[in-house]
C-alpha positions as CSV (number, residue, x, y, z in Angstrom):
1,M,67.2,99.8,-180.9
2,N,67.9,102.9,-183.0
3,S,71.3,103.0,-184.7
4,N,72.6,105.9,-182.6
5,L,72.1,103.8,-179.4
6,A,73.7,100.8,-181.1
7,E,76.8,102.6,-182.2
8,L,77.2,104.4,-178.8
9,L,77.0,101.1,-176.9
10,A,79.5,99.5,-179.3
11,S,81.9,102.3,-178.5
12,V,82.0,101.1,-174.8
13,D,81.9,97.3,-175.2
14,A,81.3,95.5,-178.5
15,S,81.7,92.0,-177.0
16,P,79.0,89.3,-177.5
17,S,78.4,89.2,-173.8
18,A,77.7,92.9,-173.6
19,A,75.3,92.7,-176.6
20,H,73.5,89.9,-174.8
21,F,72.9,91.9,-171.6
22,I,71.9,95.0,-173.6
23,R,69.0,92.9,-175.0
24,C,67.8,92.5,-171.4
25,V,67.1,96.2,-170.9
26,H,63.8,97.8,-171.9
27,I,64.2,100.8,-174.3
28,P,61.5,103.5,-174.2
29,T,59.4,103.4,-177.3
30,F,59.9,107.2,-178.0
31,L,63.6,106.4,-178.8
32,Q,62.4,104.6,-181.9
33,T,62.2,108.0,-183.5
34,Y,65.6,109.5,-184.0
35,Q,67.9,111.3,-186.4
36,P,70.8,109.1,-187.6
37,G,74.2,110.7,-186.9
38,V,72.8,113.2,-184.4
39,V,72.7,112.1,-180.7
40,T,70.3,113.9,-178.4
41,R,71.0,114.3,-174.7
42,V,68.3,111.8,-173.9
43,E,69.8,109.2,-176.3
44,L,73.2,109.7,-174.7
45,A,71.7,109.4,-171.2
46,Q,70.0,106.1,-172.2
47,A,73.2,104.8,-173.6
48,L,75.1,105.7,-170.5
49,N,72.5,104.0,-168.3
50,M,72.5,100.9,-170.4
51,A,76.3,100.7,-170.4
52,L,76.4,101.1,-166.6
53,F,73.6,98.5,-166.1
54,V,75.5,96.0,-168.2
55,G,78.7,96.7,-166.3
56,L,76.9,96.0,-163.0
57,L,75.5,92.6,-164.4
58,Q,79.0,91.6,-165.4
59,R,80.2,91.8,-161.7
60,V,77.0,90.9,-159.8
61,P,76.3,87.2,-160.4
62,T,73.0,87.1,-158.5
63,G,71.6,90.0,-160.5
64,R,72.9,88.4,-163.7
65,A,71.1,85.1,-162.9
66,Y,67.8,87.0,-162.2
67,T,68.1,89.0,-165.4
68,E,68.8,85.8,-167.4
69,D,65.5,84.5,-166.1
70,V,63.6,87.6,-167.1
71,L,65.1,87.4,-170.6
72,A,64.3,83.7,-170.9
73,A,60.7,84.4,-170.0
74,G,60.5,87.0,-172.8
75,G,60.6,90.0,-170.6
76,R,62.9,93.0,-170.2
77,V,64.3,94.9,-167.2
78,V,62.8,98.3,-166.7
79,F,65.9,100.1,-165.3
80,D,64.5,102.4,-162.6
81,H,67.6,103.9,-161.1
82,G,71.3,103.4,-160.4
83,A,72.9,104.4,-157.1
84,L,76.4,105.5,-156.3
85,R,78.3,106.8,-153.3
86,T,80.6,109.8,-152.9
87,V,82.5,111.6,-150.1
88,L,81.8,115.3,-149.3
89,G,85.1,116.3,-147.7
90,P,88.4,118.1,-148.2
91,H,90.3,115.1,-149.3
92,T,89.1,113.6,-152.6
93,G,92.3,113.8,-154.6
94,A,91.8,115.3,-158.1
95,L,88.0,114.5,-158.0
96,P,85.5,117.2,-157.2
97,A,84.1,116.6,-153.7
98,G,80.9,114.7,-153.2
99,E,78.2,114.5,-155.8
100,A,79.7,117.4,-157.8
101,A,81.9,114.7,-159.5
102,F,78.7,113.4,-161.1
103,T,76.3,116.4,-161.4
104,R,78.8,117.9,-163.8
105,I,78.0,114.9,-166.0
106,L,74.3,114.4,-165.3
107,E,73.2,118.0,-165.8
108,P,74.4,118.3,-169.4
109,L,72.7,115.0,-170.1
110,G,69.4,116.6,-169.0
111,Y,69.1,115.5,-165.4
112,R,67.8,117.8,-162.6
113,L,67.4,117.4,-158.9
114,N,64.3,115.5,-157.9
115,G,64.6,115.2,-154.1
116,T,66.9,115.4,-151.1
117,F,67.0,112.7,-148.4
118,P,68.9,113.0,-145.1
119,L,70.4,109.6,-144.2
120,D,71.3,110.6,-140.7
121,R,71.7,107.1,-139.3
122,I,74.5,106.4,-141.7
123,K,75.8,110.0,-141.7
124,M,75.1,110.6,-145.4
125,T,72.8,112.7,-147.6
126,G,71.1,111.3,-150.6
127,R,69.8,113.1,-153.7
128,S,67.8,111.8,-156.6
129,Y,68.2,113.2,-160.2
130,A,65.5,112.6,-162.8
131,H,65.7,113.3,-166.6
132,Q,63.7,116.3,-167.4
133,D,62.8,115.1,-170.9
134,A,61.4,111.7,-169.8
135,P,61.5,111.3,-166.0
136,A,59.4,108.2,-165.8
137,E,61.1,106.4,-168.7
138,I,64.8,107.2,-168.3
139,A,66.6,105.7,-165.3
140,Q,67.1,108.1,-162.4
141,Y,70.4,108.4,-160.4
142,F,70.5,108.3,-156.6
143,L,73.7,110.1,-155.5
144,S,74.7,109.9,-151.9
145,E,77.4,111.8,-150.0
146,L,79.2,110.6,-146.9
147,H,80.1,113.3,-144.4
148,P,83.5,112.4,-142.8
149,E,83.4,115.3,-140.3
150,R,80.6,113.4,-138.5
151,F,83.1,110.6,-137.6
152,S,86.1,110.3,-135.4
153,P,89.5,112.0,-136.2
154,A,91.1,108.6,-136.9
155,F,88.3,107.8,-139.4
156,Q,88.8,111.2,-141.1
157,A,92.5,110.6,-141.4
158,A,91.9,107.2,-142.9
159,V,89.5,108.7,-145.4
160,A,92.1,111.3,-146.4
161,R,94.8,108.6,-146.9
162,V,92.5,106.5,-149.1
163,L,91.0,109.2,-151.3
164,D,93.9,111.6,-151.7
165,T,95.3,109.4,-154.5
166,A,92.1,109.8,-156.6
167,V,92.5,110.9,-160.2
168,D,89.9,112.6,-162.4
169,P,88.9,110.5,-165.4
170,L,86.9,113.3,-167.0
171,T,89.3,114.7,-169.5
172,P,89.4,118.4,-170.7
173,A,88.1,117.2,-174.1
174,A,85.2,115.4,-172.5
175,Q,84.4,118.5,-170.4
176,A,84.3,120.5,-173.6
177,L,81.9,118.0,-175.2
178,L,79.6,118.1,-172.1
179,A,79.6,121.9,-172.3
180,R,78.5,121.7,-176.0
181,L,75.9,119.1,-175.1
182,A,74.5,121.4,-172.3
183,Q,74.2,124.3,-174.8
184,A,72.9,122.5,-177.9
185,G,71.1,119.5,-176.4
186,E,72.8,117.2,-178.9
187,L,76.1,116.1,-180.4
188,P,77.3,114.6,-183.7
189,L,77.5,110.8,-183.4
190,A,81.3,110.8,-183.7
191,Q,81.7,113.2,-180.8
192,A,79.1,111.3,-178.7
193,R,81.0,108.0,-179.4
194,E,84.2,109.8,-178.2
195,L,82.4,111.0,-175.0
196,L,80.5,108.0,-173.8
197,P,83.5,105.7,-172.9
198,V,85.0,108.6,-170.8
199,L,81.7,109.0,-168.9
200,V,81.5,105.3,-168.2
201,R,85.1,105.3,-166.8
202,C,83.9,108.0,-164.3
203,F,81.8,105.3,-162.6
204,E,84.8,103.3,-161.3
205,R,87.2,103.5,-158.4
206,Q,89.6,106.4,-159.0
207,H,91.9,106.0,-156.0
208,T,94.8,103.5,-155.6
209,T,94.8,100.2,-153.6
210,P,93.8,101.0,-150.0
211,H,95.9,99.9,-147.0
212,L,94.2,97.2,-145.0
213,A,94.7,99.1,-141.8
214,D,92.8,102.1,-143.2
215,Y,90.1,99.8,-144.4
216,L,89.6,98.3,-141.0
217,I,89.4,101.8,-139.4
218,L,86.7,102.8,-141.9
219,L,84.8,99.5,-141.5
220,E,84.6,99.9,-137.7
221,E,82.6,103.2,-138.1
222,S,81.0,103.0,-141.5
223,A,80.3,100.0,-143.7
224,E,79.4,102.5,-146.4
225,M,82.8,104.3,-146.4
226,A,84.6,100.9,-146.2
227,W,82.6,100.0,-149.4
228,I,83.8,103.2,-151.1
229,A,87.4,102.3,-150.2
230,T,87.3,99.2,-152.3
231,E,84.6,100.0,-154.9
232,G,84.9,103.8,-155.3
233,N,82.3,105.4,-157.5
234,A,81.0,102.2,-159.2
235,F,77.3,101.6,-159.2
236,N,76.4,100.5,-155.7
237,H,73.3,99.0,-157.1
238,A,71.0,99.0,-160.1
239,T,67.2,98.6,-159.8
240,D,64.5,96.8,-161.8
241,R,61.1,98.4,-161.7
242,V,58.6,95.6,-161.2
243,A,54.8,95.3,-160.9
244,D,54.8,93.6,-157.5
245,V,58.0,93.6,-155.5
246,H,56.5,91.3,-152.8
247,A,55.8,88.6,-155.5
248,V,59.3,89.0,-157.0
249,A,60.9,88.8,-153.6
250,Q,59.0,85.6,-152.7
251,A,59.9,84.0,-156.1
252,Q,63.6,84.8,-155.6
253,R,63.5,83.5,-152.0
254,E,62.0,80.2,-153.3
255,L,64.9,79.9,-155.8
256,G,67.3,80.2,-152.9
257,R,68.8,83.5,-153.9
258,P,70.0,85.9,-151.1
259,I,67.1,88.3,-151.1
260,K,66.5,90.8,-148.2
261,D,64.2,89.4,-145.5
262,T,61.8,92.3,-145.7
263,V,60.4,94.8,-148.2
264,E,61.1,98.5,-147.4
265,V,57.9,100.6,-147.7
266,S,58.0,104.4,-147.9
267,K,56.1,106.7,-145.5
268,S,53.6,107.4,-148.4
269,G,53.1,103.7,-148.9
270,R,53.6,104.2,-152.7
271,V,57.3,103.1,-153.0
272,K,58.3,99.6,-152.1
273,Q,61.9,98.3,-152.4
274,T,63.9,95.2,-151.6
275,A,67.2,93.8,-152.9
276,F,69.6,90.9,-153.1
277,R,72.5,91.0,-150.6
278,A,75.7,92.3,-152.1
279,D,77.7,89.6,-154.0
280,P,81.1,89.1,-152.4
281,V,84.2,90.1,-154.3
282,L,88.0,89.7,-153.8
283,R,89.8,93.0,-153.6
284,D,93.5,93.9,-153.2
285,F,94.9,95.6,-150.1
286,I,98.3,96.7,-148.9
287,D,99.3,95.0,-145.7
288,A,101.6,96.4,-142.9
289,N,104.7,95.1,-144.7
290,G,103.7,96.7,-148.0
291,A,102.7,93.5,-149.7
292,V,99.5,93.1,-151.7
293,I,97.0,90.7,-150.1
294,Q,93.4,89.9,-150.9
295,R,90.3,90.0,-148.8
296,E,86.7,89.1,-149.5
297,V,84.4,92.2,-149.2
298,P,80.9,93.2,-150.3
299,G,80.6,94.2,-153.9
300,S,77.6,95.7,-155.7
301,F,74.0,94.4,-155.7
302,Y,70.7,94.3,-157.5
303,E,67.5,95.9,-156.3
304,F,63.8,95.8,-157.0
305,I,61.3,98.6,-156.8
306,T,57.5,99.0,-157.2
307,R,56.2,102.5,-157.7
308,D,52.5,103.3,-157.4
309,T,50.8,106.3,-158.9
310,L,49.7,109.6,-157.5
311,R,47.7,112.6,-158.7
312,D,49.9,115.5,-159.8
313,P,48.6,118.5,-158.0
314,A,49.7,120.8,-160.8
315,S,48.2,119.0,-163.8
316,G,45.6,116.8,-162.1
317,E,47.0,113.8,-164.0
318,T,47.8,110.4,-162.6
319,V,51.5,109.9,-162.7
320,L,54.1,107.5,-161.4
321,D,55.5,108.3,-158.0
322,L,59.2,108.9,-158.8
323,G,60.2,109.8,-155.3
324,F,62.5,108.0,-152.8
325,D,62.3,107.6,-149.1
326,A,65.2,108.1,-146.5
327,G,64.1,105.1,-144.5
328,N,63.9,102.9,-147.5
329,A,67.4,104.0,-148.7
330,T,69.0,103.4,-145.3
331,G,67.5,99.9,-145.2
332,I,68.7,99.1,-148.8
333,F,72.2,100.4,-148.1
334,K,72.6,97.7,-145.5
335,M,72.9,95.2,-148.3
336,T,76.6,96.0,-148.6
337,A,77.2,95.3,-145.0
338,A,75.9,91.7,-145.3
339,A,79.2,90.0,-146.4
């Protein structure tokens, strides 16, 4: 690991447990060449990805157990993509609506739109963002937006009550640093260290404790929106790119881990995905009497993907298929409805 990455990651979490999980993540070899004290956008993107991946492992025991096995066998996780959910509607508190809350972060880091995927069965739209400097080596983001206007009036009112309390963690100082990064493509290490922890905090729940009555209204019509009510903008899942997703799924099934029964295969046949079911978590709710109670709900989960190659029509070269598939995504999203 280059010293820029090491110092950036230490600014988020310098604990021994975080350092242990950081060792689980493959770092692209081109990042071995760097300028100490000057952080490029691709270095900052890699640091953000690694910090978010480690954060997911810390709250997803099943994914953590799998990753420990990979590390014990001398391997590393190739972080393919992280996914998060947003709501595109008039009531999102101080947060920009929908994916705009995150494209304002991803675009200065060097990400660009790579595909749009209608998820009509769950009344959402997904979009993938790939890093333009190293699209096959830096993890992508899959941002999904839920469309509340496609649901009942009672559902829309519950969405408004839950999300209207959201705050915006992206400070004016952080926005200024992102603007500088977008213009120059790099930041001094001290400023990058200041920025990264703020960016990581953007991938959390920004609204206050939901009322149980609102949660139940949301759950009746959309498991995805109910998940947002408790987990917010945290990584819904993180994904390991593996050589043979079928073999990995079978091995995890034999270990007794809660792996999906089937592998999702894209229409092209080149993208294959499966996942563990979401680990359950305890979350606070406000009951009808105003008291805080707890309920077990689905948390985040860990996914696996195999990507085959295709011939780039522009260059004629053989490249990795970095696309996604609406059917695959819809099937994978069901992992948070399992608990």
